[in-house]
C-alpha positions as MATLAB code, in Angstrom:
seq = 'MCPHNTTPSSPSPEHIVHDEKAQLDFSRSMSYGDYLQLDAILSAQHPRSPDHNEMLFIVQHQTSELWMKLMLHELRAAVAHVAADDLSTAFKMLARVSKIMEQLVHAWDVLATMTPPEYSAIRPYLASSSGFQSYQYRCIEFSLGNKNAAMLKPHEHRPDLLEQVRAAYEAPSLYDEALKLLARRGLDVPQSHAQRDWTQPYVASPGVEQAWLTVYRNPKQHWDLPARRGADRPRGRIPPVALPPCHHGGTHHRLQARHRRHRRRELPAQDAGCGAFSGNLEPANQFIDKNRHHPSVEWSYSATTL';
ca = [
      51.390  -38.078   26.642;
      54.303  -35.646   24.915;
      57.438  -38.212   25.060;
      59.534  -35.012   25.319;
      57.673  -33.613   28.208;
      60.094  -34.305   31.329;
      57.963  -32.616   33.814;
      57.598  -35.568   36.325;
      53.968  -36.202   36.780;
      52.122  -35.144   39.938;
      51.279  -37.798   42.912;
      47.715  -38.832   43.339;
      46.085  -37.863   46.141;
      46.053  -41.094   47.324;
      50.136  -41.488   47.217;
      49.960  -38.139   48.885;
      48.341  -39.592   51.826;
      50.121  -42.864   51.948;
      53.431  -40.561   51.943;
      52.331  -38.626   54.808;
      51.638  -42.085   56.555;
      48.499  -40.111   57.766;
      46.228  -42.483   60.210;
      43.323  -43.330   58.988;
      41.962  -46.071   61.315;
      40.642  -44.755   64.431;
      38.467  -47.476   65.500;
      40.799  -48.191   68.348;
      41.892  -44.735   69.163;
      40.590  -41.378   69.833;
      39.866  -39.434   66.622;
      39.187  -35.562   66.319;
      35.729  -35.582   66.355;
      36.254  -37.809   69.925;
      38.249  -34.971   71.462;
      36.002  -32.303   70.829;
      32.629  -34.168   71.414;
      31.438  -32.889   68.026;
      28.578  -35.067   68.234;
      27.167  -33.687   71.185;
      27.618  -29.844   69.896;
      26.723  -30.647   66.455;
      23.253  -32.266   67.820;
      22.562  -29.326   70.211;
      20.903  -26.952   67.551;
      16.753  -27.780   67.947;
      14.936  -25.210   65.749;
      11.758  -24.365   66.772;
      10.045  -22.866   63.513;
      10.282  -24.023   60.174;
      12.047  -21.291   58.921;
      15.272  -21.916   57.446;
      17.385  -18.782   59.159;
      16.746  -20.081   62.621;
      19.462  -22.068   62.555;
      21.906  -19.107   61.840;
      20.203  -17.751   64.751;
      20.962  -20.522   66.971;
      24.334  -21.042   65.943;
      24.888  -17.547   66.340;
      24.211  -17.921   69.882;
      25.600  -21.010   70.391;
      29.109  -19.837   69.652;
      28.913  -16.821   70.789;
      28.759  -18.667   74.554;
      31.506  -21.032   73.710;
      33.590  -17.709   72.818;
      32.615  -16.596   76.572;
      33.570  -19.338   77.940;
      36.970  -19.188   77.103;
      36.683  -15.445   78.221;
      35.627  -16.310   81.685;
      38.176  -18.531   81.591;
      40.792  -16.387   80.762;
      39.408  -13.551   82.708;
      39.275  -15.253   85.763;
      42.512  -16.504   85.812;
      43.960  -12.797   84.752;
      42.064  -11.370   87.905;
      43.995  -14.436   90.241;
      47.249  -13.377   88.867;
      46.941   -9.596   89.135;
      45.957  -10.419   92.901;
      49.147  -12.469   92.816;
      51.377   -9.913   91.227;
      52.051  -11.956   88.418;
      51.439   -9.200   85.905;
      53.162  -10.423   82.799;
      50.857  -13.244   82.645;
      47.646  -11.702   83.583;
      48.377   -9.160   80.608;
      48.715  -11.989   78.249;
      45.512  -13.789   79.598;
      43.740  -10.038   79.553;
      45.321   -9.900   75.542;
      43.346  -13.025   75.002;
      40.312  -11.446   76.217;
      40.281   -8.663   73.867;
      40.931  -10.902   70.948;
      37.814  -13.054   72.061;
      35.972   -9.639   72.094;
      36.653   -8.741   68.787;
      35.367  -11.997   67.977;
      32.489  -11.723   69.153;
      32.055   -8.007   67.525;
      32.871   -9.642   64.010;
      30.021  -12.199   64.649;
      27.616  -10.064   64.380;
      28.640   -9.284   60.698;
      27.099  -12.892   59.911;
      23.901  -12.575   61.906;
      23.227   -9.207   60.011;
      22.802  -11.121   56.895;
      19.488  -12.080   58.669;
      16.478   -9.602   57.300;
      14.264   -7.824   59.777;
      11.253  -10.156   57.817;
      13.575  -13.205   58.166;
      13.708  -12.551   62.143;
      10.418  -11.832   62.603;
       9.037  -15.052   61.054;
      11.447  -16.724   63.993;
      10.478  -14.690   66.777;
       7.402  -15.764   68.066;
       8.951  -19.339   68.765;
      11.851  -17.199   71.267;
       8.996  -16.922   73.502;
      10.443  -15.641   76.947;
      14.096  -16.341   75.793;
      16.414  -13.529   75.409;
      20.194  -12.914   75.436;
      19.983  -10.585   78.317;
      19.279  -13.592   80.212;
      22.890  -15.345   79.509;
      24.678  -16.091   82.364;
      28.027  -16.369   81.083;
      27.720  -12.746   79.763;
      26.234  -11.563   83.409;
      29.367  -13.043   84.920;
      31.738  -11.274   82.505;
      30.039   -7.710   83.226;
      30.275   -8.169   86.947;
      33.767   -9.565   86.738;
      34.636   -5.823   84.803;
      33.115   -3.956   87.243;
      29.833   -3.410   85.934;
      27.435   -4.645   88.518;
      23.775   -4.602   89.046;
      21.748   -6.422   91.669;
      18.713   -6.532   89.488;
      20.442   -9.045   87.427;
      20.990  -11.724   89.567;
      17.274  -12.556   89.532;
      16.925  -13.944   85.908;
      19.064  -16.932   87.434;
      16.844  -17.405   90.515;
      15.006  -20.507   88.904;
      18.363  -22.315   88.771;
      20.378  -22.440   92.021;
      23.734  -23.633   90.253;
      23.694  -20.958   87.930;
      22.680  -18.213   90.478;
      25.906  -19.320   92.448;
      28.378  -18.555   90.040;
      26.645  -15.083   89.005;
      26.513  -13.842   92.392;
      30.240  -15.008   93.210;
      31.276  -13.034   90.273;
      28.752  -10.069   91.687;
      30.644  -10.198   95.484;
      34.159  -10.693   94.258;
      36.612   -7.907   93.435;
      36.362   -6.671   89.647;
      39.108   -6.513   87.736;
      39.903   -2.801   88.051;
      39.210   -3.229   91.683;
      42.307   -5.897   92.095;
      44.120   -3.424   90.140;
      43.510   -0.626   92.790;
      44.481   -3.096   95.487;
      47.686   -3.677   93.154;
      48.682    0.013   93.390;
      48.270   -0.311   97.474;
      50.219   -3.197   97.741;
      52.830   -1.151   96.098;
      53.026    1.519   98.157;
      51.044    3.893   96.211;
      48.310    5.902   98.101;
      44.864    4.625   97.170;
      42.157    5.534   99.503;
      41.344    2.965  102.050;
      37.838    3.637  100.879;
      38.844    1.967   97.224;
      41.208   -0.594   98.700;
      38.678   -2.366  100.567;
      35.112   -1.859  100.051;
      32.056   -3.510   99.355;
      32.598   -4.578   96.177;
      28.883   -5.311   95.420;
      28.431   -1.478   95.208;
      28.916    0.739   91.986;
      32.467    2.146   91.883;
      32.945    6.249   92.523;
      35.768    8.089   91.175;
      37.989    9.147   93.871;
      40.647   11.957   93.536;
      42.820    9.940   95.424;
      42.982    7.552   93.045;
      43.500    9.924   90.053;
      46.268   11.094   92.088;
      47.861    7.263   92.699;
      47.560    6.845   88.742;
      49.125   10.230   88.431;
      52.212    8.785   89.984;
      52.348    6.025   87.551;
      52.101    7.989   84.869;
      54.864   10.477   85.850;
      57.221    7.706   86.962;
      56.791    5.177   83.975;
      60.564    3.590   84.866;
      59.658    2.918   88.486;
      56.109    1.130   87.511;
      56.725   -0.081   83.803;
      54.960   -3.260   84.771;
      51.884   -1.378   86.030;
      48.827   -1.435   83.663;
      47.545    2.187   82.830;
      44.378    2.815   82.516;
      41.567    5.763   81.411;
      38.370    6.993   82.382;
      37.195    8.948   85.574;
      40.098    8.373   87.661;
      42.035    9.327   84.716;
      45.114   12.263   85.167;
      44.348   15.066   82.440;
      46.691   15.652   79.863;
      49.379   13.826   77.459;
      50.832   10.753   79.343;
      53.496    8.620   78.647;
      52.522    5.171   78.159;
      53.698    2.679   80.598;
      53.855   -1.297   80.372;
      50.424   -1.702   78.561;
      49.436   -4.861   77.384;
      47.741   -5.225   73.539;
      44.553   -5.275   75.735;
      41.850   -2.979   74.524;
      38.867   -4.892   75.897;
      37.056   -1.831   77.523;
      36.465   -0.305   74.032;
      35.662   -3.524   72.301;
      33.362   -4.369   74.954;
      31.611   -1.251   74.438;
      31.952   -2.147   70.557;
      30.048   -5.390   71.453;
      27.207   -3.946   73.344;
      26.368   -1.150   70.737;
      26.768   -3.780   67.799;
      24.040   -5.883   69.779;
      21.971   -2.433   70.311;
      22.333   -1.443   66.441;
      21.072   -5.113   65.734;
      18.133   -4.745   67.662;
      17.337   -1.459   66.129;
      17.256   -2.983   63.165;
      15.662   -5.921   63.680;
      12.614   -4.782   65.916;
      10.012   -2.266   64.319;
      10.032    0.858   67.450;
       6.569   -0.012   68.168;
       6.873   -3.963   68.149;
       7.981   -5.952   71.390;
      11.367   -7.006   72.067;
      13.091  -10.178   71.786;
      12.018  -12.443   74.552;
      11.509  -10.357   77.865;
      12.392   -7.424   76.317;
      10.046   -4.564   75.534;
      10.527   -2.902   72.258;
      11.674    0.483   73.844;
      15.341    1.050   73.212;
      16.014    4.068   75.110;
      16.787    2.533   78.219;
      19.446    0.056   76.939;
      20.626    2.964   74.994;
      21.556    5.426   78.361;
      22.802    2.247   80.377;
      25.000    1.163   77.556;
      26.094    4.778   77.222;
      26.255    5.813   81.028;
      28.961    2.665   81.563;
      30.754    3.232   78.354;
      33.502    4.620   80.407;
      33.152    2.655   83.559;
      36.782    2.688   85.186;
      36.790   -1.386   85.131;
      35.978   -1.873   81.461;
      37.818    1.138   80.431;
      41.199   -0.326   82.523;
      44.059   -1.132   80.564;
      42.650    0.567   77.635;
      44.413    3.976   76.537;
      47.917    4.695   76.651;
      48.527    3.397   73.460;
      46.126    5.697   72.054;
      46.877    8.721   73.479;
];
């Protein structure tokens, strides 16, 4: 070392750990892995094929299910807070839902690194399993108002899961609760939409449109109410009201579109689809496009984009 060098020597890694007083012995206390139950999580990947790329496919879908578990946790709580007139708390939760959906959309970028031949190598090992059988995804769709009785059937073999999916199917959606909120605030929401059979498809209503028009025309009076777009939205330039950064309607559509694009990329047109699906993507395309502007999944979406 140069005798004229006055720069102090860097502490060794061991000294840094010692100076930070980091706990290193977990023989008698809970560790990071213990708290997160990482042994159970990281031992839940069991590829069925000899192909290297199947691990990506498994982890992609398992992490998506974890994100959807959190999304349902937030979404159910948000609906309950709207029903209780606690909108600020509900909006915060819905903002988190929006970010989770963005996370799910971007996760497809990782799965897209799997080429069609690589996917074809593992596909026979999937048997009849398919993402459309995800009960959590179905609960999310039902909670956002996109209800379809036929989608209860894939869960009939699991009464415990069917009970959860049926509860979401029979409960008011997020948008249904929003309309009930407008009615409680004295806005003229038709009784046919404030109280109805929640399992039936939503039908646009001029009366509901007028109720939202009242909100848009009186932003100071209704500052805390959520704005919306879609079938019941009044036409024309609408000043934004107190809208949370919760664009979950558009993000939900992007999530569906990414899945549709991935299936089109991975599956030859004449080939059979993943698991229980055929290779014909047209019915799925029509279903997604039809529900793109469903009032529930578009609620709280547009005022900041007008």
